[in-house]
N, C-alpha and C positions, 0 to 999 in steps of 0.2 A: 106815241111817237118817241122813240129812243133818241137821246142826245149824246153824241160822242164827239171827240175831237183830238187834236194832237197838241202837245206842249213841247216847247223847245225855243231855241233862239240862236241864229236867225231861222226863219221858216219859209223864206220866199222860194226855196227850191223843192219843197215837199210835194210828192205825188200821192201822199196818203188819202187826201179827200177824193181825188179822182178814183182811186182804187175802191175805197170802202163805199162810197156813194153809188158807184157802179154796182158793186156787189149787192147793195140793198135793192136797187132797182131790178136786177137780174132775178133775185129770189123773192121779190115782192114783200120785202121787209119794211115796215114803217119806222124809218130811222134817218137821221141826218148826221153828217160828220163835218166838223168845222176846224178851222186853223186858229189856235189860241197862242199867238206869239207871246212867250213868257220869258222875259230877261230873268237872270239868276236872282235878282233882289225881289222878284214878284212870285217866286215859286211857293213860298209859304202861304201867301194870300190866295193863290190859285188852289192850293190844297184845302184851305178853309172853305172856298167857294164850292169845291167839289163836294163837300159834306153838307152844304146847305141848299145847293140848287139840284134840280132833277137831272144830274149828269150821270149817265149809265156806265161810262168808262172813258178811258183815254189812252192814246199812245204817248210814249215818252221818248224823246230824242235828245241829242246833244244840246245843252251840256248838263241835262238833268238825271241821266240814267243812274248815277250813284248817289247824288245828293237828295233825290227823292225818297231814297230807302228808309231813312228814319221818320218820314212823314206819313207812312202807311201803317195800318194795323197789323197786317200779317204778310209774310213773304212765302211764295212757293219754293219748293226745293230748288227748281232751276234758278230762280232769282238769287237764292242764298249761295248755291254753288258758284255761280257766275260772278256774284257781287255786284250786280246791276239790274235795273228794272226797265223794261220797255213797254209794259202794259199795265194799266190800272183797270180794276173791275170790282164790282160789289158782290159779296157773298155773305148771306146770313147777317146783314147789318154791318159788315166790316169792309174796309177798303183794303183789297189785296194788291200786292205787287207781283207781277209775274215776268218772265223773260222768254220770248219766242225766238231770240236771235240765234241760238245754237241750232235749232231746227231749221231755220232759214239759211244759216251759213252752210251747214253740211249738206243741204239738199242738192246743189249743183255738183258737189264733188262726188256724192254717192251716185248721182245719175251718170256721171262721167265714168265712174269706176275707178277713180284715182286710188292707187295703192299707196299705203303709208310710206313716207320717206322723211326728208328734212324740210321743215317749213320755217320761213323767216316771216314773222309778224311785224309790220311797221305800225307803231302806235301802242298806247297802253290805256286807253279809255274803255268805255263799256262795250263797244263793238269788238275791241281787241280781246277782252275777257271772254267773250262768247266764242271768238274764233279759237283762242287758246284752249278753252274748255272742250270744245268739240274736237279738235285735232288731238288733244291729249287722250280723250276717251277712245279715239279711233286708232291709237297706237303711233302717232307721228312723233318724231323728234322735233322739238320746238326751240327756235332761236327768237328772241324778242328784242326789238330796238325801238327807242322813242326819244324824242327830244326832251321829255320829262324823265330824267334818269331815275329819280327816286321811285316814281310810280312803276317804271319798267322793272326795276329791281324787286319791288314787293310782288308784282304779278308773276315774274319769273319764278320766284321763290315758292309761290303758292302752287304752281303747277309743275315744279321740278323742270322748268325751262332754263335755257342759258341766256343770260343778258348780254347783249352786244351793244356797246356804246354807239350812240347815234352816228358819230363821225367815223366809225369803223364798220358800218352796216354793208358798205360796198365790198368789203373783204369776204363776206360770207358767199357761199356758192350753194344756195338751197335748191332743192327740186321745185318747191313752191314758194312764191313770193306773194304775200297778202298785204294789201294796203287797207288799213282801218282808219287812217287819218282823214281829215277833211280836205287834204290837199287835192285839187282837181275838181272839187265840188262847185257847182253853179254858184256864182257870187264872187266875193273878193278873192277866193282861192282857186278859181277855175283855171287859171293859166299855170298853176304850180304843180310840180310833181314831187313825190317823196323820194324819187330815185334819180341820182346823177351818175351818168356814165353808162357803159353798155351793161346788158343783162347776161353776161357771160355765165354759162353753167346752169341757168335757170330754164326749166322746161315749161313751167306754167305760171302765169300771172293772174291773180285774182284781186280785183279792185272792188271794194265794197261801195264806192261812190256809184250812184245810179243816175245821177243827173248832173252833167250830161252822160249819155251812154258811153261816148268815146272820150275818156279822159286822157291827159298827156301821157300817163303811164301806159294805158292800153295802146294808144297810138304808137308809142315807142315799141312796145312788145310786138305788135303786129308787123311793124316795119322791120324788126330783127328776126322775124319768123318764130317767135315764142307763142305758144298757145295761150288763149286768154279766156277768163270767165268774167263776164260783166257783173255789175252789182244788181241788176234788175231782177234776176231770178231768186236771189237771196231776199231782196226787199219783198217780192210778191209772196214768197213762201213764209216769211215771218209775219207778213200781213194776213195771210190766210189763217195762220194759227191764232192770231188776234181776233180775227172775225169769228172764228169758231168759238173761241172763249166767250165772246160777248153774246153770240146769237145761237149757238148750238148748230149752225149751218155751215156748209162749205161752198164757196163759189168755184167755178171751173178755172183751174190754174192756167192752162194754155191760153184761154180767152183773155185772162187778166194780163198776162205778159204782153200779148199782142196789143191790147188796148193801151198799155203804158208805153210801149215801143212807139205806137202811133202818136201818142200825146207828146212824147219827147221830140219826135221828128217834126211836129208842128211848132213846138216852142222853139226849135232850132231855126225855123224859118221866119219867126216873128221878128 
């Protein structure tokens, strides 16, 4: 029986156990996936437990994607390039850190056939790094804005992006607006949006928050007639890449998206 789980804090919103445990059942894999709520001051202890308990691997989410990096033995090229880890796994007796967020982030844009233009990324954490990396590789011009000015400045410099001060973000008129912040996420941030004012000049809004499906930002975009990309397809695509890393198998992507849409709908009625 393979033992896996997710570390982060808070984790009340996560759909990862639903996704991965369903995948195990679908493919007949003897494994279970758990929620391991890990406050920042407990991360080192968890990594010690990972090395002593029969844990096969783990997902890594906010706020550990960068701080876990020095606690692993080796990093994949993706993790090094992005500067963040969202997946832990064992290989040849070593704990590796990987990142499947670029694959997950770009999948809905590639499916839509979005042509490179100007993108404004809100946020400067691990998810933002993945978004900036993927868009940079695809030839987009990137603007970056975050409440954490120093982090935004460093990230912008790494990928030759333009740093826009947080209080000036509304001046930009990008083709694509991407929210990588937790604003809108189920929990204490659910009623908040990273954008104030109309979405003038923006043709596509992509919110990486997947729970709830309809965030304040996406609701505003739909009301103003702006096309949207929900966070769920990215979440499922990055989860599929994790699942394949751990098991060597792939679950059916459309069925997984439908499962999680139904799960969110049920939670919304609770």
